TORKOL-4160 file (C-alpha; in steps of 0.2 Angstrom, whole numbers, padded with zeros to 4 digits, m for minus):
383
<pt num="1" X="0754" Y="0832" Z="0712"/>
<pt num="2" X="0752" Y="0814" Z="0719"/>
<pt num="3" X="0748" Y="0800" Z="0707"/>
<pt num="4" X="0732" Y="0791" Z="0711"/>
<pt num="5" X="0734" Y="0774" Z="0721"/>
<pt num="6" X="0731" Y="0758" Z="0711"/>
<pt num="7" X="0718" Y="0747" Z="0717"/>
<pt num="8" X="0725" Y="0729" Z="0718"/>
<pt num="9" X="0709" Y="0722" Z="0727"/>
<pt num="10" X="0701" Y="0717" Z="0710"/>
<pt num="11" X="0717" Y="0708" Z="0705"/>
<pt num="12" X="0718" Y="0699" Z="0721"/>
<pt num="13" X="0700" Y="0693" Z="0720"/>
<pt num="14" X="0703" Y="0687" Z="0703"/>
<pt num="15" X="0719" Y="0678" Z="0707"/>
<pt num="16" X="0710" Y="0670" Z="0722"/>
<pt num="17" X="0695" Y="0664" Z="0711"/>
<pt num="18" X="0707" Y="0657" Z="0698"/>
<pt num="19" X="0717" Y="0648" Z="0712"/>
<pt num="20" X="0701" Y="0641" Z="0719"/>
<pt num="21" X="0696" Y="0635" Z="0702"/>
<pt num="22" X="0712" Y="0627" Z="0699"/>
<pt num="23" X="0712" Y="0618" Z="0716"/>
<pt num="24" X="0694" Y="0613" Z="0713"/>
<pt num="25" X="0699" Y="0606" Z="0696"/>
<pt num="26" X="0714" Y="0597" Z="0703"/>
<pt num="27" X="0703" Y="0589" Z="0717"/>
<pt num="28" X="0690" Y="0584" Z="0705"/>
<pt num="29" X="0703" Y="0576" Z="0694"/>
<pt num="30" X="0711" Y="0568" Z="0709"/>
<pt num="31" X="0695" Y="0561" Z="0715"/>
<pt num="32" X="0691" Y="0554" Z="0698"/>
<pt num="33" X="0708" Y="0547" Z="0696"/>
<pt num="34" X="0707" Y="0538" Z="0713"/>
<pt num="35" X="0691" Y="0531" Z="0708"/>
<pt num="36" X="0698" Y="0525" Z="0691"/>
<pt num="37" X="0713" Y="0517" Z="0700"/>
<pt num="38" X="0702" Y="0509" Z="0713"/>
<pt num="39" X="0691" Y="0502" Z="0699"/>
<pt num="40" X="0706" Y="0496" Z="0689"/>
<pt num="41" X="0713" Y="0488" Z="0705"/>
<pt num="42" X="0697" Y="0480" Z="0708"/>
<pt num="43" X="0696" Y="0473" Z="0690"/>
<pt num="44" X="0713" Y="0467" Z="0691"/>
<pt num="45" X="0710" Y="0458" Z="0707"/>
<pt num="46" X="0694" Y="0450" Z="0700"/>
<pt num="47" X="0704" Y="0444" Z="0686"/>
<pt num="48" X="0717" Y="0437" Z="0697"/>
<pt num="49" X="0705" Y="0428" Z="0708"/>
<pt num="50" X="0697" Y="0421" Z="0693"/>
<pt num="51" X="0714" Y="0414" Z="0687"/>
<pt num="52" X="0717" Y="0408" Z="0704"/>
<pt num="53" X="0701" Y="0399" Z="0704"/>
<pt num="54" X="0705" Y="0390" Z="0688"/>
<pt num="55" X="0722" Y="0385" Z="0695"/>
<pt num="56" X="0714" Y="0379" Z="0711"/>
<pt num="57" X="0702" Y="0368" Z="0702"/>
<pt num="58" X="0716" Y="0360" Z="0692"/>
<pt num="59" X="0729" Y="0358" Z="0705"/>
<pt num="60" X="0722" Y="0359" Z="0723"/>
<pt num="61" X="0704" Y="0352" Z="0723"/>
<pt num="62" X="0710" Y="0334" Z="0725"/>
<pt num="63" X="0718" Y="0338" Z="0743"/>
<pt num="64" X="0709" Y="0353" Z="0749"/>
<pt num="65" X="0691" Y="0351" Z="0743"/>
<pt num="66" X="0681" Y="0359" Z="0729"/>
<pt num="67" X="0677" Y="0374" Z="0740"/>
<pt num="68" X="0692" Y="0374" Z="0752"/>
<pt num="69" X="0683" Y="0363" Z="0765"/>
<pt num="70" X="0698" Y="0351" Z="0766"/>
<pt num="71" X="0701" Y="0333" Z="0763"/>
<pt num="72" X="0717" Y="0324" Z="0764"/>
<pt num="73" X="0724" Y="0342" Z="0766"/>
<pt num="74" X="0718" Y="0355" Z="0778"/>
<pt num="75" X="0703" Y="0366" Z="0776"/>
<pt num="76" X="0708" Y="0383" Z="0768"/>
<pt num="77" X="0691" Y="0391" Z="0767"/>
<pt num="78" X="0692" Y="0393" Z="0786"/>
<pt num="79" X="0690" Y="0410" Z="0795"/>
<pt num="80" X="0703" Y="0406" Z="0808"/>
<pt num="81" X="0716" Y="0401" Z="0795"/>
<pt num="82" X="0713" Y="0416" Z="0784"/>
<pt num="83" X="0712" Y="0428" Z="0798"/>
<pt num="84" X="0729" Y="0423" Z="0805"/>
<pt num="85" X="0739" Y="0419" Z="0789"/>
<pt num="86" X="0747" Y="0433" Z="0780"/>
<pt num="87" X="0747" Y="0433" Z="0761"/>
<pt num="88" X="0766" Y="0431" Z="0760"/>
<pt num="89" X="0765" Y="0415" Z="0771"/>
<pt num="90" X="0752" Y="0408" Z="0759"/>
<pt num="91" X="0763" Y="0412" Z="0745"/>
<pt num="92" X="0779" Y="0404" Z="0753"/>
<pt num="93" X="0770" Y="0388" Z="0758"/>
<pt num="94" X="0762" Y="0386" Z="0740"/>
<pt num="95" X="0778" Y="0390" Z="0732"/>
<pt num="96" X="0790" Y="0379" Z="0741"/>
<pt num="97" X="0779" Y="0366" Z="0750"/>
<pt num="98" X="0780" Y="0359" Z="0767"/>
<pt num="99" X="0794" Y="0347" Z="0770"/>
<pt num="100" X="0789" Y="0331" Z="0779"/>
<pt num="101" X="0771" Y="0333" Z="0774"/>
<pt num="102" X="0760" Y="0329" Z="0758"/>
<pt num="103" X="0761" Y="0347" Z="0753"/>
<pt num="104" X="0772" Y="0348" Z="0738"/>
<pt num="105" X="0782" Y="0363" Z="0731"/>
<pt num="106" X="0771" Y="0371" Z="0717"/>
<pt num="107" X="0784" Y="0384" Z="0710"/>
<pt num="108" X="0794" Y="0381" Z="0695"/>
<pt num="109" X="0809" Y="0386" Z="0705"/>
<pt num="110" X="0806" Y="0370" Z="0715"/>
<pt num="111" X="0801" Y="0358" Z="0701"/>
<pt num="112" X="0782" Y="0362" Z="0702"/>
<pt num="113" X="0771" Y="0368" Z="0688"/>
<pt num="114" X="0767" Y="0386" Z="0693"/>
<pt num="115" X="0775" Y="0403" Z="0691"/>
<pt num="116" X="0776" Y="0416" Z="0705"/>
<pt num="117" X="0762" Y="0426" Z="0697"/>
<pt num="118" X="0751" Y="0410" Z="0696"/>
<pt num="119" X="0755" Y="0407" Z="0715"/>
<pt num="120" X="0749" Y="0425" Z="0718"/>
<pt num="121" X="0733" Y="0421" Z="0709"/>
<pt num="122" X="0730" Y="0407" Z="0720"/>
<pt num="123" X="0733" Y="0417" Z="0736"/>
<pt num="124" X="0721" Y="0430" Z="0729"/>
<pt num="125" X="0708" Y="0417" Z="0728"/>
<pt num="126" X="0711" Y="0411" Z="0746"/>
<pt num="127" X="0710" Y="0429" Z="0752"/>
<pt num="128" X="0693" Y="0432" Z="0742"/>
<pt num="129" X="0686" Y="0418" Z="0753"/>
<pt num="130" X="0689" Y="0427" Z="0769"/>
<pt num="131" X="0674" Y="0439" Z="0771"/>
<pt num="132" X="0662" Y="0424" Z="0770"/>
<pt num="133" X="0673" Y="0410" Z="0777"/>
<pt num="134" X="0665" Y="0398" Z="0790"/>
<pt num="135" X="0673" Y="0394" Z="0806"/>
<pt num="136" X="0679" Y="0376" Z="0805"/>
<pt num="137" X="0682" Y="0367" Z="0821"/>
<pt num="138" X="0696" Y="0354" Z="0821"/>
<pt num="139" X="0688" Y="0337" Z="0820"/>
<pt num="140" X="0689" Y="0327" Z="0836"/>
<pt num="141" X="0696" Y="0310" Z="0836"/>
<pt num="142" X="0682" Y="0297" Z="0836"/>
<pt num="143" X="0686" Y="0281" Z="0846"/>
<pt num="144" X="0682" Y="0265" Z="0837"/>
<pt num="145" X="0679" Y="0248" Z="0845"/>
<pt num="146" X="0685" Y="0239" Z="0829"/>
<pt num="147" X="0702" Y="0247" Z="0831"/>
<pt num="148" X="0701" Y="0243" Z="0849"/>
<pt num="149" X="0698" Y="0225" Z="0845"/>
<pt num="150" X="0714" Y="0225" Z="0834"/>
<pt num="151" X="0724" Y="0233" Z="0848"/>
<pt num="152" X="0717" Y="0221" Z="0861"/>
<pt num="153" X="0722" Y="0206" Z="0850"/>
<pt num="154" X="0740" Y="0212" Z="0849"/>
<pt num="155" X="0743" Y="0219" Z="0867"/>
<pt num="156" X="0730" Y="0212" Z="0879"/>
<pt num="157" X="0725" Y="0195" Z="0872"/>
<pt num="158" X="0741" Y="0187" Z="0878"/>
<pt num="159" X="0735" Y="0188" Z="0896"/>
<pt num="160" X="0716" Y="0191" Z="0894"/>
<pt num="161" X="0714" Y="0178" Z="0880"/>
<pt num="162" X="0708" Y="0181" Z="0862"/>
<pt num="163" X="0692" Y="0191" Z="0862"/>
<pt num="164" X="0694" Y="0194" Z="0881"/>
<pt num="165" X="0688" Y="0176" Z="0886"/>
<pt num="166" X="0702" Y="0175" Z="0899"/>
<pt num="167" X="0717" Y="0164" Z="0903"/>
<pt num="168" X="0725" Y="0156" Z="0917"/>
<pt num="169" X="0736" Y="0172" Z="0920"/>
<pt num="170" X="0722" Y="0185" Z="0919"/>
<pt num="171" X="0703" Y="0186" Z="0921"/>
<pt num="172" X="0690" Y="0186" Z="0908"/>
<pt num="173" X="0687" Y="0204" Z="0903"/>
<pt num="174" X="0673" Y="0201" Z="0890"/>
<pt num="175" X="0660" Y="0199" Z="0903"/>
<pt num="176" X="0645" Y="0212" Z="0903"/>
<pt num="177" X="0642" Y="0209" Z="0922"/>
<pt num="178" X="0660" Y="0212" Z="0927"/>
<pt num="179" X="0661" Y="0227" Z="0916"/>
<pt num="180" X="0645" Y="0235" Z="0922"/>
<pt num="181" X="0652" Y="0235" Z="0940"/>
<pt num="182" X="0665" Y="0249" Z="0935"/>
<pt num="183" X="0664" Y="0265" Z="0924"/>
<pt num="184" X="0674" Y="0269" Z="0909"/>
<pt num="185" X="0685" Y="0280" Z="0919"/>
<pt num="186" X="0691" Y="0266" Z="0930"/>
<pt num="187" X="0696" Y="0255" Z="0915"/>
<pt num="188" X="0704" Y="0270" Z="0907"/>
<pt num="189" X="0715" Y="0273" Z="0922"/>
<pt num="190" X="0720" Y="0255" Z="0924"/>
<pt num="191" X="0725" Y="0254" Z="0906"/>
<pt num="192" X="0735" Y="0270" Z="0907"/>
<pt num="193" X="0743" Y="0266" Z="0924"/>
<pt num="194" X="0742" Y="0248" Z="0926"/>
<pt num="195" X="0740" Y="0237" Z="0942"/>
<pt num="196" X="0758" Y="0231" Z="0945"/>
<pt num="197" X="0754" Y="0221" Z="0961"/>
<pt num="198" X="0742" Y="0211" Z="0950"/>
<pt num="199" X="0753" Y="0209" Z="0935"/>
<pt num="200" X="0744" Y="0222" Z="0925"/>
<pt num="201" X="0758" Y="0232" Z="0916"/>
<pt num="202" X="0757" Y="0251" Z="0913"/>
<pt num="203" X="0751" Y="0254" Z="0895"/>
<pt num="204" X="0751" Y="0273" Z="0896"/>
<pt num="205" X="0769" Y="0274" Z="0890"/>
<pt num="206" X="0766" Y="0262" Z="0876"/>
<pt num="207" X="0749" Y="0267" Z="0869"/>
<pt num="208" X="0744" Y="0284" Z="0863"/>
<pt num="209" X="0729" Y="0292" Z="0872"/>
<pt num="210" X="0718" Y="0289" Z="0856"/>
<pt num="211" X="0723" Y="0270" Z="0856"/>
<pt num="212" X="0718" Y="0269" Z="0875"/>
<pt num="213" X="0701" Y="0277" Z="0870"/>
<pt num="214" X="0699" Y="0264" Z="0857"/>
<pt num="215" X="0701" Y="0251" Z="0870"/>
<pt num="216" X="0689" Y="0259" Z="0882"/>
<pt num="217" X="0676" Y="0260" Z="0868"/>
<pt num="218" X="0679" Y="0241" Z="0865"/>
<pt num="219" X="0676" Y="0237" Z="0883"/>
<pt num="220" X="0660" Y="0248" Z="0883"/>
<pt num="221" X="0653" Y="0238" Z="0868"/>
<pt num="222" X="0657" Y="0222" Z="0877"/>
<pt num="223" X="0648" Y="0229" Z="0892"/>
<pt num="224" X="0633" Y="0231" Z="0882"/>
<pt num="225" X="0635" Y="0213" Z="0875"/>
<pt num="226" X="0639" Y="0219" Z="0858"/>
<pt num="227" X="0650" Y="0208" Z="0847"/>
<pt num="228" X="0665" Y="0218" Z="0839"/>
<pt num="229" X="0673" Y="0213" Z="0823"/>
<pt num="230" X="0692" Y="0218" Z="0824"/>
<pt num="231" X="0697" Y="0230" Z="0810"/>
<pt num="232" X="0711" Y="0218" Z="0804"/>
<pt num="233" X="0722" Y="0222" Z="0789"/>
<pt num="234" X="0723" Y="0206" Z="0779"/>
<pt num="235" X="0739" Y="0210" Z="0770"/>
<pt num="236" X="0748" Y="0213" Z="0786"/>
<pt num="237" X="0741" Y="0196" Z="0793"/>
<pt num="238" X="0747" Y="0187" Z="0778"/>
<pt num="239" X="0765" Y="0194" Z="0781"/>
<pt num="240" X="0763" Y="0189" Z="0799"/>
<pt num="241" X="0758" Y="0171" Z="0795"/>
<pt num="242" X="0772" Y="0169" Z="0783"/>
<pt num="243" X="0784" Y="0175" Z="0796"/>
<pt num="244" X="0777" Y="0163" Z="0809"/>
<pt num="245" X="0779" Y="0149" Z="0797"/>
<pt num="246" X="0797" Y="0153" Z="0793"/>
<pt num="247" X="0800" Y="0153" Z="0812"/>
<pt num="248" X="0792" Y="0136" Z="0813"/>
<pt num="249" X="0778" Y="0144" Z="0824"/>
<pt num="250" X="0763" Y="0135" Z="0818"/>
<pt num="251" X="0752" Y="0140" Z="0832"/>
<pt num="252" X="0755" Y="0159" Z="0829"/>
<pt num="253" X="0752" Y="0156" Z="0810"/>
<pt num="254" X="0736" Y="0147" Z="0813"/>
<pt num="255" X="0730" Y="0162" Z="0824"/>
<pt num="256" X="0735" Y="0175" Z="0810"/>
<pt num="257" X="0725" Y="0165" Z="0797"/>
<pt num="258" X="0710" Y="0163" Z="0808"/>
<pt num="259" X="0710" Y="0182" Z="0810"/>
<pt num="260" X="0712" Y="0185" Z="0792"/>
<pt num="261" X="0697" Y="0173" Z="0788"/>
<pt num="262" X="0686" Y="0183" Z="0801"/>
<pt num="263" X="0687" Y="0198" Z="0790"/>
<pt num="264" X="0686" Y="0190" Z="0773"/>
<pt num="265" X="0673" Y="0183" Z="0761"/>
<pt num="266" X="0670" Y="0175" Z="0744"/>
<pt num="267" X="0686" Y="0170" Z="0734"/>
<pt num="268" X="0697" Y="0178" Z="0747"/>
<pt num="269" X="0690" Y="0167" Z="0761"/>
<pt num="270" X="0691" Y="0151" Z="0751"/>
<pt num="271" X="0710" Y="0155" Z="0748"/>
<pt num="272" X="0713" Y="0158" Z="0766"/>
<pt num="273" X="0704" Y="0143" Z="0771"/>
<pt num="274" X="0716" Y="0132" Z="0760"/>
<pt num="275" X="0731" Y="0140" Z="0769"/>
<pt num="276" X="0722" Y="0136" Z="0786"/>
<pt num="277" X="0720" Y="0118" Z="0781"/>
<pt num="278" X="0738" Y="0116" Z="0776"/>
<pt num="279" X="0744" Y="0124" Z="0793"/>
<pt num="280" X="0732" Y="0112" Z="0803"/>
<pt num="281" X="0740" Y="0097" Z="0794"/>
<pt num="282" X="0757" Y="0103" Z="0798"/>
<pt num="283" X="0762" Y="0106" Z="0780"/>
<pt num="284" X="0772" Y="0122" Z="0783"/>
<pt num="285" X="0781" Y="0121" Z="0766"/>
<pt num="286" X="0765" Y="0119" Z="0757"/>
<pt num="287" X="0757" Y="0133" Z="0767"/>
<pt num="288" X="0772" Y="0145" Z="0763"/>
<pt num="289" X="0771" Y="0141" Z="0745"/>
<pt num="290" X="0752" Y="0145" Z="0744"/>
<pt num="291" X="0755" Y="0161" Z="0754"/>
<pt num="292" X="0768" Y="0167" Z="0743"/>
<pt num="293" X="0757" Y="0165" Z="0728"/>
<pt num="294" X="0742" Y="0173" Z="0738"/>
<pt num="295" X="0753" Y="0188" Z="0742"/>
<pt num="296" X="0757" Y="0191" Z="0724"/>
<pt num="297" X="0738" Y="0191" Z="0720"/>
<pt num="298" X="0732" Y="0199" Z="0736"/>
<pt num="299" X="0721" Y="0208" Z="0738"/>
<pt num="300" X="0708" Y="0200" Z="0727"/>
<pt num="301" X="0696" Y="0213" Z="0721"/>
<pt num="302" X="0682" Y="0217" Z="0709"/>
<pt num="303" X="0687" Y="0228" Z="0694"/>
<pt num="304" X="0669" Y="0234" Z="0691"/>
<pt num="305" X="0667" Y="0241" Z="0709"/>
<pt num="306" X="0685" Y="0248" Z="0707"/>
<pt num="307" X="0680" Y="0258" Z="0692"/>
<pt num="308" X="0667" Y="0268" Z="0703"/>
<pt num="309" X="0680" Y="0270" Z="0717"/>
<pt num="310" X="0693" Y="0277" Z="0704"/>
<pt num="311" X="0681" Y="0289" Z="0697"/>
<pt num="312" X="0677" Y="0296" Z="0715"/>
<pt num="313" X="0694" Y="0296" Z="0722"/>
<pt num="314" X="0708" Y="0296" Z="0709"/>
<pt num="315" X="0702" Y="0303" Z="0693"/>
<pt num="316" X="0704" Y="0321" Z="0699"/>
<pt num="317" X="0723" Y="0319" Z="0700"/>
<pt num="318" X="0726" Y="0305" Z="0688"/>
<pt num="319" X="0714" Y="0309" Z="0674"/>
<pt num="320" X="0697" Y="0301" Z="0670"/>
<pt num="321" X="0705" Y="0288" Z="0659"/>
<pt num="322" X="0721" Y="0287" Z="0669"/>
<pt num="323" X="0730" Y="0298" Z="0656"/>
<pt num="324" X="0738" Y="0308" Z="0670"/>
<pt num="325" X="0737" Y="0326" Z="0677"/>
<pt num="326" X="0743" Y="0332" Z="0694"/>
<pt num="327" X="0747" Y="0314" Z="0697"/>
<pt num="328" X="0756" Y="0301" Z="0685"/>
<pt num="329" X="0748" Y="0293" Z="0671"/>
<pt num="330" X="0741" Y="0276" Z="0676"/>
<pt num="331" X="0739" Y="0268" Z="0659"/>
<pt num="332" X="0753" Y="0255" Z="0656"/>
<pt num="333" X="0762" Y="0261" Z="0672"/>
<pt num="334" X="0778" Y="0253" Z="0675"/>
<pt num="335" X="0777" Y="0256" Z="0694"/>
<pt num="336" X="0760" Y="0247" Z="0695"/>
<pt num="337" X="0766" Y="0232" Z="0685"/>
<pt num="338" X="0782" Y="0230" Z="0696"/>
<pt num="339" X="0772" Y="0229" Z="0712"/>
<pt num="340" X="0762" Y="0215" Z="0720"/>
<pt num="341" X="0744" Y="0220" Z="0724"/>
<pt num="342" X="0748" Y="0219" Z="0743"/>
<pt num="343" X="0762" Y="0232" Z="0740"/>
<pt num="344" X="0751" Y="0243" Z="0730"/>
<pt num="345" X="0738" Y="0242" Z="0744"/>
<pt num="346" X="0750" Y="0248" Z="0756"/>
<pt num="347" X="0756" Y="0262" Z="0745"/>
<pt num="348" X="0738" Y="0268" Z="0742"/>
<pt num="349" X="0735" Y="0267" Z="0761"/>
<pt num="350" X="0751" Y="0277" Z="0765"/>
<pt num="351" X="0752" Y="0289" Z="0750"/>
<pt num="352" X="0769" Y="0297" Z="0745"/>
<pt num="353" X="0777" Y="0310" Z="0756"/>
<pt num="354" X="0781" Y="0326" Z="0748"/>
<pt num="355" X="0769" Y="0324" Z="0734"/>
<pt num="356" X="0750" Y="0327" Z="0731"/>
<pt num="357" X="0748" Y="0308" Z="0733"/>
<pt num="358" X="0739" Y="0308" Z="0750"/>
<pt num="359" X="0736" Y="0291" Z="0759"/>
<pt num="360" X="0719" Y="0284" Z="0758"/>
<pt num="361" X="0720" Y="0274" Z="0775"/>
<pt num="362" X="0704" Y="0279" Z="0784"/>
<pt num="363" X="0695" Y="0284" Z="0769"/>
<pt num="364" X="0695" Y="0268" Z="0759"/>
<pt num="365" X="0695" Y="0251" Z="0767"/>
<pt num="366" X="0705" Y="0235" Z="0761"/>
<pt num="367" X="0691" Y="0229" Z="0751"/>
<pt num="368" X="0688" Y="0245" Z="0742"/>
<pt num="369" X="0707" Y="0247" Z="0738"/>
<pt num="370" X="0707" Y="0229" Z="0732"/>
<pt num="371" X="0693" Y="0233" Z="0720"/>
<pt num="372" X="0703" Y="0249" Z="0714"/>
<pt num="373" X="0719" Y="0239" Z="0711"/>
<pt num="374" X="0709" Y="0226" Z="0701"/>
<pt num="375" X="0703" Y="0240" Z="0690"/>
<pt num="376" X="0720" Y="0248" Z="0688"/>
<pt num="377" X="0727" Y="0231" Z="0683"/>
<pt num="378" X="0715" Y="0232" Z="0667"/>
<pt num="379" X="0725" Y="0246" Z="0661"/>
<pt num="380" X="0742" Y="0237" Z="0662"/>
<pt num="381" X="0750" Y="0228" Z="0647"/>
<pt num="382" X="0758" Y="0217" Z="0661"/>
<pt num="383" X="0744" Y="0210" Z="0673"/>
């Protein structure tokens, strides 16, 4: 007698159903876990961006701007920069700095204040800007007739006369009628390539293209009959005057002082005039003594106006009361006390390479820096 065949179909169906239920449960769990992990990662990144924002406000804003728009340092909130720069590149640059530039090393491993995690927080902030980052076009050089006038005085006046009035060796160039006869391009080419047969040297190998544009802009102003005040640095003119006197070159000394007087006013103009009188009288020894005292005091500034400049340009790094921060404390500062004002002016103009101290040349003029120095002197135990 044959045994009846067992029916396994019901078992197979039941097993299949249980397997499907297990896979469904696992898929549901996996989906939920993925969402949970994504949420956790998003929360972690948000916290990292927030920390990076705080660090940026404390350490980076002075050079790169409140919103990464740039300042003495490049714009970071820039679509092109963010699109073409990997996170590890940002990390490396912030960590170790850029030698030969004003970008210092920020990592504790290189003497900076930030840990690697804090550097990554800043990188996360920069990356968070990318979706809405604007396209920032590099600022083009804007030629300036004042800079051109300084160049003309130092390179062209020897032949064409001071302010282009002409000389026995070269024609008058500050002549609207003469200048209107030929376009800027002609003068640009002559400056660049010279006219050897007429004694005009080639300046394209000496001057940069930007400097040539400054000169062409000066000529364009003269073409329109406009007076142009040279953008002289008085502190440099004082040095040049003293050097000329030491070489017994009274004529050059008188020219330098005349240039310094042309860009000065008030007490500064009066002091310079006294030197001018001594030079005119042939009193080289007296003029040198007066200049040395003047160099110690120069530039002569207004501390009240300097307080406003400090608040706008320096407080972010050096503290509202000069107590220090990113930059050194300026209260009772030995470096300030050891420097003449002219040396401080040059230092503020140039900045200090390899640190966050950016130069202010082009952002503050000599008068503004003089006012700033006068204000800083108020914080010193030694004037």
